[in-house]
Backbone as a ProteinNet text record, in pm:
[ID]
protein_1_A
[PRIMARY]
MQIINRAETGGELVPFNANESDIKAEVDRRTAKAGYTTGNGECPCRTKIMNNGFGESKLNVWPRDKAGNLI
[TERTIARY]
-764.1	-742.8	-633.8	-561.5	-482.5	-319.9	-344.5	-202.3	-195.5	-308.1	-288.6	-245.2	-313.1	-245.1	-105.3	-55.6	80.6	167.4	136.3	202.7	228.3	92.5	119.6	175.3	196.6	281	411.2	474.4	588.4	602.7	532.8	557.7	635.6	643	742	740	888	872.4	1030.1	1001.8	1073.7	1220.5	1335.1	1447	1463.4	1490.7	1539.4	1643.6	1726.6	1827.5	1789.9	1649.8	1621.5	1561.2	1608.9	1609.2	1462.7	1438.8	1275.9	1250.4	1329.4	1322.5	1271.2	1370.8	1365.2	1215.6	1168.2	1053.2	930.1	921.5	812.4	816.7	933.5	950.5	887.4	911.8	866.8	718.3	668.1	481.2	473.4	472.2	425.6	435.4	550.3	528.6	458.3	415.9	320.6	198.7	123.4	28.3	-11.9	78.8	33.8	7.2	98.6	81.4	-42.6	-114.4	-259.8	-328.5	-317.8	-407.4	-481.8	-395.6	-446.2	-412.1	-304.7	-223.5	-192.8	-110.2	-33	84.4	229	365	434.3	354.4	408.4	321.4	255.8	179.7	42.2	24.6	-101.5	-212.3	-328.1	-490.2	-502.6	-531.9	-536.4	-631.6	-732.2	-852.8	-819.2	-923.2	-908.4	-988.1	-909.7	-953	-1035.2	-1016	-1106.8	-1159.1	-1281.6	-1323	-1257.2	-1212.7	-1123.8	-1232.4	-1231.5	-1310	-1228.8	-1275.6	-1174.9	-1217.2	-1321.8	-1347.7	-1396	-1413.8	-1455.1	-1558.8	-1664	-1790.5	-1906.2	-2011.2	-2136.3	-2112.5	-2144.8	-2148.7	-2259.2	-2262.7	-2364.1	-2383	-2446.9	-2484.9	-2614.2	-2713.5	-2839.4	-2817.2	-2792.7	-2779.4	-2907.5	-3024.2	-3107.5	-3205.4	-3275.1	-3393.3	-3501.5	-3558.4	-3650.1	-3762.7	-3871.5	-3970.5	-3971.5	-4051.4	-4061.7	-4095.7	-4180.9	-4189	-4107.3	-3992.8	-3894	-3912.3	-3992.9	-4035.5	-3921.1	-3916	-3847.4	-3900.2	-3858.3	-3911.9	-3920.8
-7318.6	-7198.4	-7246.8	-7379.4	-7384.6	-7375.3	-7351.5	-7318	-7160.7	-7086.2	-6950.4	-6918.6	-6991	-6983.9	-7019.4	-7136.9	-7147.1	-7023.5	-7008.5	-6910.3	-6792.8	-6751.5	-6635.3	-6645.5	-6791.3	-6807.2	-6853.2	-6865	-6878.5	-6997.8	-7104.5	-7219.3	-7259.4	-7375	-7448.2	-7353.8	-7341.9	-7291	-7357.5	-7347.2	-7436.7	-7325.2	-7381.5	-7291.1	-7264.2	-7160.3	-7149.1	-7238.2	-7276.3	-7350.3	-7512.7	-7510.4	-7682.8	-7736	-7869.8	-7939	-7979	-7954.4	-7978.2	-8128.4	-8233.7	-8378.2	-8401.6	-8295.1	-8353.3	-8278.8	-8150.7	-8106	-8203.8	-8267.5	-8346.2	-8455.9	-8527.7	-8674.7	-8628.2	-8507.3	-8462.8	-8451	-8399.2	-8368.6	-8500.4	-8609.1	-8728.9	-8814.9	-8787.6	-8856.5	-8817	-8680.3	-8619.6	-8615.9	-8682	-8668.5	-8776.7	-8890	-9038.2	-9061.4	-8995.5	-9012.1	-8971.6	-8860.6	-8845.8	-8913.6	-8967.8	-9076.3	-9011	-8881.7	-8838.6	-8916.8	-8969.1	-9009.8	-9159.7	-9243.5	-9357.5	-9294.6	-9327.3	-9330.4	-9269	-9277.8	-9239.7	-9139.3	-9059.3	-8950.5	-8956.2	-9086.7	-9099.9	-9131.4	-9098.6	-9155.4	-9257.2	-9295.9	-9433.5	-9489.9	-9469.4	-9545.5	-9510.9	-9628.1	-9648.3	-9547.6	-9482.8	-9377.4	-9419.9	-9533.2	-9578.5	-9707.3	-9757.1	-9860.1	-9965.2	-10092.8	-10209.7	-10303.2	-10382.9	-10488.8	-10587.3	-10708	-10833.2	-10795.8	-10761.3	-10760.2	-10858.3	-10987.5	-11093.7	-11124.5	-11192	-11210.3	-11117.9	-11165.3	-11033	-10992.1	-10867.6	-10772.2	-10806	-10820	-10869.5	-10758.6	-10653.4	-10535.3	-10554.5	-10636.9	-10646.2	-10786.4	-10805.3	-10943.4	-10982.8	-10879.2	-10921.8	-11007.1	-11088.8	-11190	-11109.7	-11149.2	-11101	-11203.2	-11191.5	-11263.3	-11240	-11301	-11285	-11169.6	-11090.8	-10942.2	-10829.5	-10892.2	-10800.9	-10723	-10761.2	-10688.3	-10792.6	-10713	-10751.9	-10858.6	-10996	-11080.5	-11050.8
8672.4	8781.6	8858.4	8871.5	8946.6	8883.2	8740.9	8671.8	8705.1	8689.1	8731.9	8907.1	8961.2	9117.9	9116.6	9078	9074.5	8990.7	8890.9	8832.5	8931.7	8978.4	9076.5	9199.1	9254	9374.2	9361.9	9207	9191.7	9182.6	9069.9	9062.7	8953.1	8900.8	8813.6	8700.2	8670.5	8529.4	8470.9	8315.6	8250.4	8201.7	8228.5	8190.5	8021.5	8016.9	7862.2	7786	7848.7	7767	7800.9	7834.4	7846.2	7694.5	7679	7581.5	7522.5	7417.9	7378.2	7400.6	7375.1	7402.9	7556	7639.8	7761.2	7825.5	7782.1	7804.2	7781.1	7654.7	7626.2	7718.3	7718.6	7801.5	7955.9	7992.1	8103.6	8129.3	8003.9	8003	7986.1	7890	7920.7	8042	8110.8	8250.4	8313.4	8320.5	8428.7	8388.7	8245.4	8193.6	8232.4	8166.6	8207.4	8364.8	8471.9	8590.6	8636.1	8578.6	8593	8534.4	8437.5	8377.3	8239	8226.9	8098.3	7937.7	7941.5	7834	7868.8	7799.6	7826.4	7848.7	7865.7	7897.7	7770.7	7668	7522.1	7496.3	7566.5	7529.9	7431.5	7425.5	7323	7405.9	7361.1	7415	7490	7589.8	7665.1	7622	7535.4	7475.4	7335.8	7272.6	7111.7	7056.2	6966.8	6880.8	6760	6694.7	6579.5	6590.4	6530.8	6530.5	6491.4	6562.6	6502.2	6482.9	6402.3	6352.2	6267.3	6247.2	6170.3	6018.4	5966.4	5839.7	5757.5	5846.4	5757.8	5786.1	5716.2	5724.7	5737.2	5769.8	5753.7	5896.5	5905.7	6006	6102.4	6232.3	6323.1	6399.2	6346.3	6427.8	6514.5	6481	6545	6586.9	6699.1	6747	6851.4	6875.6	6958.5	6906	6975.5	6922.8	6866.9	6754.6	6689.6	6601.8	6617.7	6593.2	6414.6	6314.2	6189.8	6102	6208	6180.5	6195.4	6270.2	6291	6417.5	6505.6	6643.2	6751.7	6843.9	6959.6	7019.6	7057.5	7139.9	7304.6
[MASK]
+++++++++++++++++++++++++++++++++++++++++++++++++++++++++++++++++++++++

């Protein structure tokens, strides 16, 4: 809604002769300032599961009795 209000009230416009890399740099700077991305325009959180890949996977680490029930 803010974008529509800005457009109606004469908000920021991109000039036709603007360089594409300058526009991308400005978008990256603004989204990073708002906290949506990093300074490079990437997602600020991990997007895939990271693991070391060595040894047995420890998915179930809660203590259990011999029958497999939680203690």
